[in-house]
C-alpha positions in Angstrom: -13.3 6.1 0.9 -11.5 8.2 -1.4 -13.2 11.4 -1.9 -12.4 10.7 -5.7 -14.9 8.2 -6.3 -18.3 9.7 -5.3 -16.9 11.9 -8.8 -17.2 8.7 -10.3 -21.8 8.2 -11.2 -21.0 12.5 -13.5 -17.4 11.0 -15.4 -17.9 7.2 -16.3 -19.7 7.9 -18.9 -17.4 10.6 -20.8 -14.7 8.4 -19.2 -15.6 5.0 -20.8 -16.9 6.8 -24.2 -13.0 8.4 -23.9 -11.1 5.0 -23.4 -12.8 3.5 -26.3 -12.6 5.7 -28.8 -7.8 5.9 -28.1 -8.2 1.8 -28.3 -8.7 2.5 -32.3 -5.3 2.8 -34.2 -4.2 6.3 -34.4 -6.9 8.0 -32.6 -4.3 8.8 -29.5 -5.1 12.2 -28.3 -1.6 14.5 -28.6 -2.1 15.1 -25.0 -2.1 11.3 -23.9 1.9 11.6 -25.7 3.1 14.5 -23.8 5.2 13.9 -20.3 6.0 17.3 -18.4 9.3 15.8 -16.3 10.4 18.1 -13.5 13.1 17.9 -11.1 12.6 18.8 -7.2 15.6 19.2 -5.2 15.1 16.9 -1.8 14.8 18.3 0.8 18.8 19.2 3.0 20.7 18.8 0.3 23.5 20.1 -1.9 21.0 21.9 -4.8 24.5 22.3 -7.0 25.3 18.4 -7.5 22.2 16.6 -9.5 22.5 13.1 -7.4 20.2 15.2 -5.6 17.0 16.4 -7.7 14.6 13.5 -7.4 12.9 13.4 -11.0 8.7 13.9 -11.2 6.8 12.2 -14.3 4.0 14.8 -15.0 1.7 12.6 -17.6 -2.4 12.8 -18.3 -4.3 12.1 -15.2 -7.1 9.8 -17.8 -4.7 8.3 -19.5 -3.5 7.2 -15.5 -6.0 5.6 -15.4 -6.5 3.9 -18.2 -2.4 3.0 -16.2 -3.9 1.9 -13.6 -6.4 -0.5 -15.3 -4.7 -2.1 -17.2 -2.1 -3.0 -15.3 -4.7 -4.6 -12.5 -6.3 -6.5 -15.2 -3.1 -7.7 -16.9 -1.7 -8.9 -13.2 -4.9 -11.0 -12.9 -3.5 -13.5 -16.0 -0.5 -13.2 -16.9 0.0 -15.7 -13.9 -1.2 -18.4 -16.0 1.1 -16.9 -18.9 4.2 -16.7 -17.8 6.3 -20.4 -17.1 6.6 -20.1 -13.2 10.3 -19.9 -13.3 10.1 -16.2 -15.0 10.1 -13.7 -12.3 8.9 -11.0 -14.1 6.4 -8.9 -12.7 4.5 -11.5 -11.1 3.6 -10.5 -7.6 4.6 -13.5 -5.4 7.9 -14.4 -7.2 11.1 -13.5 -6.1 14.3 -13.2 -7.7 15.3 -15.2 -4.5 14.0 -18.2 -6.1 15.7 -18.0 -8.5 19.3 -17.9 -6.9 17.7 -21.3 -5.0 16.6 -22.6 -8.0 21.0 -22.1 -10.1 22.0 -23.4 -6.6 20.6 -26.3 -6.1 21.3 -27.2 -9.8 24.8 -26.4 -9.3 25.7 -28.4 -6.4 23.8 -31.2 -8.1 26.3 -31.4 -10.1 29.1 -30.5 -8.3 27.9 -33.7 -6.2 27.6 -36.2 -9.0 31.7 -38.3 -9.6 31.6 -37.8 -13.0 33.5 -34.5 -13.7 32.1 -32.3 -16.0 32.4 -29.8 -18.1 30.7 -27.1 -20.4 29.9 -29.2 -23.5 28.9 -33.1 -21.6 26.9 -31.7 -19.3 25.9 -28.8 -19.0 25.9 -26.7 -22.2 23.2 -23.8 -21.5 22.0 -22.1 -18.6 19.9 -19.4 -18.3 18.9 -17.3 -14.8 16.1 -14.5 -15.7 15.5 -12.0 -13.4 
């Protein structure tokens, strides 16, 4: 277990109070809206090239914790809210699945005895990646 869990009993009520306070519109502290971005040079790379730097964003630790809590709660409900044909950010939904579905539809259209045109049989195809 990580050491930061040892302090949880001591800070739980403080964080709960803070998170409840900022949930009200207009009550977000200024330090929650600030992000500092630092460019760190990659090791053993030419420091004169911008591509050889890695951006690191430094945000408020409480905001980072709140984001993690909200994300974990949303991920449990998102699969039932987002249609199965949409990949989005849902775990275990792969864009490869949509590519295979597209190929199957395309192959089925090509194998029909009739010729097809955009106006007749294949009006709109939207692929969500």
